[in-house]
Residue frames as qw, qx, qy, qz and C-alpha x, y, z in Angstrom:
[[0.467, 0.306, 0.428, -0.710, -29.74, -15.99, 68.29],
 [0.154, 0.166, 0.872, 0.434, -32.00, -17.94, 66.01],
 [0.420, 0.284, 0.131, -0.852, -35.11, -16.72, 64.29],
 [0.338, 0.228, 0.905, 0.120, -37.76, -19.16, 63.08],
 [0.049, 0.393, 0.625, 0.673, -40.52, -18.55, 60.55],
 [0.297, -0.782, -0.533, -0.127, -42.90, -17.28, 63.22],
 [0.136, 0.774, -0.172, 0.593, -40.32, -14.62, 64.22],
 [0.762, -0.646, 0.004, -0.040, -39.72, -16.23, 67.61],
 [0.352, 0.713, -0.535, 0.285, -36.15, -15.72, 68.77],
 [0.913, -0.403, -0.052, 0.041, -34.21, -18.25, 70.79],
 [0.012, -0.820, 0.566, -0.080, -30.72, -18.09, 72.30],
 [0.982, 0.032, -0.169, 0.083, -28.41, -21.05, 71.97],
 [0.357, -0.805, 0.470, 0.063, -25.30, -21.35, 74.11],
 [0.883, 0.397, -0.228, 0.097, -22.42, -22.95, 72.26],
 [0.736, -0.565, 0.213, 0.306, -19.32, -24.29, 73.97],
 [0.269, 0.894, -0.293, -0.204, -16.27, -22.60, 72.44],
 [0.209, -0.533, 0.802, 0.173, -14.10, -25.68, 72.33],
 [0.532, 0.195, 0.824, 0.011, -16.44, -27.83, 70.23],
 [0.524, 0.674, 0.521, 0.010, -17.71, -27.91, 66.68],
 [0.510, 0.563, 0.230, 0.608, -17.19, -25.29, 64.01],
 [0.206, -0.938, -0.017, -0.279, -17.61, -22.39, 66.42],
 [0.746, -0.592, 0.220, 0.212, -14.88, -23.94, 68.55],
 [0.755, 0.203, 0.275, 0.560, -12.64, -24.31, 65.50],
 [0.207, 0.811, 0.139, 0.529, -13.12, -20.61, 64.76],
 [0.466, -0.870, 0.062, -0.149, -12.56, -19.62, 68.40],
 [0.798, -0.450, 0.268, 0.297, -9.41, -21.68, 68.86],
 [0.687, 0.226, 0.332, 0.605, -7.84, -20.90, 65.47],
 [0.060, -0.646, -0.049, 0.759, -8.89, -17.27, 65.21],
 [0.027, -0.127, 0.660, 0.740, -9.84, -17.95, 61.57],
 [0.610, 0.186, -0.033, -0.770, -13.07, -17.68, 59.60],
 [0.311, 0.077, 0.945, 0.062, -15.01, -20.92, 59.09],
 [0.541, 0.392, -0.069, -0.741, -17.22, -20.90, 56.01],
 [0.056, -0.127, 0.964, 0.227, -18.63, -24.19, 54.82],
 [0.753, 0.112, 0.021, -0.648, -21.57, -25.90, 53.23],
 [0.442, 0.302, -0.841, -0.082, -19.74, -29.23, 53.03],
 [0.820, -0.363, -0.221, -0.383, -21.88, -31.99, 54.59],
 [0.816, -0.017, -0.453, 0.359, -18.87, -33.85, 55.94],
 [0.256, 0.251, -0.359, 0.862, -17.57, -30.74, 57.68],
 [0.453, -0.425, -0.040, -0.783, -21.04, -29.79, 58.91],
 [0.810, -0.290, -0.509, -0.027, -21.19, -33.08, 60.84],
 [0.513, -0.012, -0.461, 0.724, -18.64, -31.43, 63.17],
 [0.209, -0.478, -0.045, -0.852, -21.14, -28.65, 63.78],
 [0.146, -0.067, 0.742, -0.651, -22.56, -28.60, 67.31],
 [0.253, -0.309, -0.839, -0.370, -25.61, -30.87, 67.06],
 [0.119, -0.499, -0.658, 0.551, -27.19, -29.29, 70.16],
 [0.137, 0.305, -0.114, -0.935, -27.86, -26.23, 67.98],
 [0.309, -0.071, -0.745, -0.587, -29.90, -28.35, 65.57],
 [0.310, -0.400, -0.857, 0.095, -32.01, -29.92, 68.32],
 [0.100, -0.503, -0.447, 0.733, -32.72, -26.65, 70.15],
 [0.155, 0.405, -0.160, -0.887, -33.41, -24.54, 67.08],
 [0.674, 0.408, 0.599, -0.142, -35.18, -27.17, 64.94],
 [0.406, 0.809, -0.254, -0.340, -33.06, -26.01, 62.00],
 [0.924, 0.113, 0.238, 0.276, -31.34, -28.37, 59.60],
 [0.213, -0.788, 0.306, 0.490, -27.90, -26.81, 59.12],
 [0.795, 0.536, 0.233, 0.160, -26.92, -26.48, 55.46],
 [0.527, 0.563, -0.135, 0.622, -24.26, -23.78, 55.67],
 [0.569, -0.729, -0.208, 0.319, -22.25, -22.10, 58.43],
 [0.401, 0.661, -0.144, 0.618, -20.20, -18.89, 58.63],
 [0.639, -0.691, -0.207, 0.268, -18.21, -18.16, 61.79],
 [0.387, 0.695, -0.173, 0.581, -15.99, -15.12, 62.34],
 [0.588, -0.312, -0.481, 0.571, -13.84, -14.49, 65.43],
 [0.138, -0.946, -0.085, -0.280, -14.25, -11.38, 67.55],
 [0.674, 0.173, -0.364, 0.619, -10.85, -10.16, 68.71],
 [0.445, -0.834, -0.238, 0.222, -9.99, -8.34, 71.92],
 [0.059, -0.967, 0.213, 0.126, -7.39, -5.70, 72.61],
 [0.317, -0.608, 0.698, 0.207, -4.45, -8.11, 72.44],
 [0.498, 0.342, -0.640, -0.475, -5.70, -10.01, 69.38],
 [0.138, 0.004, 0.965, -0.222, -7.13, -12.79, 71.58],
 [0.333, -0.330, -0.685, -0.558, -10.48, -14.27, 70.53],
 [0.185, -0.015, 0.578, -0.795, -13.18, -13.02, 72.90],
 [0.612, 0.343, 0.517, -0.491, -16.15, -14.42, 71.01],
 [0.211, 0.027, 0.805, 0.553, -17.49, -15.68, 67.69],
 [0.546, 0.342, 0.045, -0.763, -20.22, -14.41, 65.37],
 [0.268, 0.009, 0.955, 0.129, -22.01, -17.47, 64.01],
 [0.564, 0.303, -0.097, -0.762, -24.44, -17.52, 61.08],
 [0.412, 0.046, 0.910, 0.034, -26.38, -20.55, 59.92],
 [0.418, 0.501, 0.743, 0.149, -28.09, -21.22, 56.58],
 [0.061, -0.186, 0.278, 0.941, -27.63, -18.50, 54.00],
 [0.463, 0.498, 0.494, -0.542, -31.10, -17.25, 53.04],
 [0.643, 0.703, -0.072, -0.295, -30.25, -16.63, 49.36],
 [0.493, 0.585, -0.644, 0.010, -28.08, -19.22, 47.72],
 [0.920, -0.191, -0.343, -0.019, -26.67, -22.41, 49.13],
 [0.748, -0.229, -0.245, 0.573, -23.53, -21.07, 50.80],
 [0.203, -0.914, -0.052, 0.348, -22.04, -17.93, 52.29],
 [0.647, 0.677, 0.026, 0.350, -19.89, -15.84, 49.95],
 [0.572, 0.030, -0.201, 0.794, -16.62, -13.94, 50.41],
 [0.110, -0.524, -0.090, -0.840, -18.76, -10.79, 50.56],
 [0.715, -0.586, -0.286, -0.252, -20.67, -12.33, 53.48],
 [0.786, -0.196, -0.274, 0.518, -17.32, -13.06, 55.17],
 [0.308, 0.293, -0.063, 0.903, -16.24, -9.45, 54.71],
 [0.389, -0.597, -0.182, -0.677, -19.53, -8.06, 56.07],
 [0.814, -0.502, -0.291, -0.016, -19.43, -10.38, 59.09],
 [0.680, -0.029, -0.231, 0.695, -15.77, -9.49, 59.76],
 [0.046, 0.455, 0.001, 0.889, -16.72, -5.80, 59.71],
 [0.628, -0.601, -0.229, -0.439, -19.54, -6.48, 62.15],
 [0.847, -0.303, -0.302, 0.315, -17.11, -8.39, 64.40],
 [0.444, 0.215, -0.168, 0.854, -14.71, -5.42, 64.36],
 [0.256, -0.535, -0.063, -0.803, -17.47, -3.00, 65.34],
 [0.798, -0.495, -0.286, -0.190, -18.68, -5.38, 68.03],
 [0.758, -0.073, -0.322, 0.563, -15.15, -5.72, 69.38],
 [0.165, 0.359, -0.119, 0.911, -14.79, -1.93, 69.66],
 [0.531, -0.543, -0.168, -0.628, -18.17, -1.69, 71.40],
 [0.864, -0.371, -0.332, 0.075, -17.26, -4.46, 73.86],
 [0.605, 0.074, -0.281, 0.741, -13.91, -2.85, 74.62],
 [0.092, -0.455, 0.032, -0.885, -15.61, 0.51, 75.24],
 [0.723, -0.506, -0.255, -0.396, -18.20, -1.17, 77.45],
 [0.835, -0.198, -0.360, 0.366, -15.45, -2.94, 79.39],
 [0.369, 0.229, -0.214, 0.875, -13.55, 0.34, 79.86],
 [0.352, -0.513, -0.083, -0.779, -16.71, 2.13, 80.99],
 [0.829, -0.431, -0.336, -0.119, -17.47, -0.66, 83.44],
 [0.705, -0.050, -0.336, 0.623, -13.93, -0.41, 84.85],
 [0.083, 0.375, -0.102, 0.918, -14.32, 3.38, 85.22],
 [0.607, -0.538, -0.201, -0.549, -17.61, 2.90, 87.06],
 [0.860, -0.301, -0.360, 0.201, -15.94, 0.34, 89.35],
 [0.510, 0.133, -0.262, 0.808, -13.05, 2.75, 90.01],
 [0.205, -0.478, -0.020, -0.854, -15.50, 5.59, 90.75],
 [0.770, -0.488, -0.275, -0.305, -17.47, 3.33, 93.08],
 [0.794, -0.128, -0.360, 0.473, -14.25, 2.22, 94.75],
 [0.262, 0.275, -0.189, 0.906, -13.19, 5.84, 95.22],
 [0.471, -0.523, -0.139, -0.696, -16.64, 6.75, 96.56],
 [0.854, -0.383, -0.353, 0.001, -16.42, 3.83, 98.99],
 [0.631, 0.037, -0.319, 0.706, -12.96, 4.93, 100.11],
 [0.030, -0.410, 0.062, -0.909, -14.23, 8.48, 100.65],
 [0.678, -0.515, -0.244, -0.464, -17.19, 7.19, 102.67],
 [0.844, -0.255, -0.362, 0.304, -14.85, 5.10, 104.84],
 [0.429, 0.180, -0.225, 0.856, -12.50, 8.07, 105.32],
 [0.294, -0.505, -0.076, -0.808, -15.45, 10.33, 106.22],
 [0.803, -0.469, -0.309, -0.200, -16.71, 7.75, 108.73],
 [0.755, -0.111, -0.330, 0.555, -13.23, 7.40, 110.26],
 [0.180, 0.345, -0.110, 0.914, -12.84, 11.18, 110.41],
 [0.520, -0.543, -0.174, -0.636, -16.25, 11.51, 112.07],
 [0.861, -0.367, -0.340, 0.090, -15.38, 8.77, 114.54],
 [0.609, 0.069, -0.268, 0.743, -12.02, 10.38, 115.29],
 [0.069, -0.447, 0.031, -0.891, -13.61, 13.80, 115.78],
 [0.704, -0.522, -0.253, -0.410, -16.26, 12.27, 118.02],
 [0.834, -0.210, -0.352, 0.368, -13.54, 10.48, 120.01],
 [0.389, 0.226, -0.201, 0.870, -11.58, 13.73, 120.39],
 [0.344, -0.539, -0.086, -0.764, -14.69, 15.60, 121.55],
 [0.830, -0.460, -0.290, -0.122, -15.42, 12.92, 124.15],
 [0.741, -0.024, -0.304, 0.598, -11.79, 13.04, 125.26],
 [0.139, 0.382, -0.116, 0.906, -11.92, 16.83, 125.65],
 [0.549, -0.546, -0.165, -0.610, -15.16, 16.69, 127.62],
 [0.860, -0.319, -0.385, 0.100, -13.74, 14.15, 130.02]]
């Protein structure tokens, strides 16, 4: 999400196999740079959509249950100073850990809801079959 001076927020979709975000996603390692040559590899679609000239980038992977990368936290242009610091890396890594836990809990809760819905559906089907069977037996007895 980007935030401009007028506090308007915009979402930018970034392909995970391109640019610095892609490097972070595929390597599972932090990318922290203010090097102009390296920044040229940064996804230029971000610049055009956000109207921000990228001067520094910090990307941290978000890991899933099996240590696979499930996303990337991506910061652009340090507000104080010209580049992101090791402290910034640590803070963003902590945020990524908390986000990972939250996403895993959300995923588990979603699975539980699906299981409950599946069980409810099975019970409804069984009740309908039972009702049909009882109705069939009543008709058979009356005949």
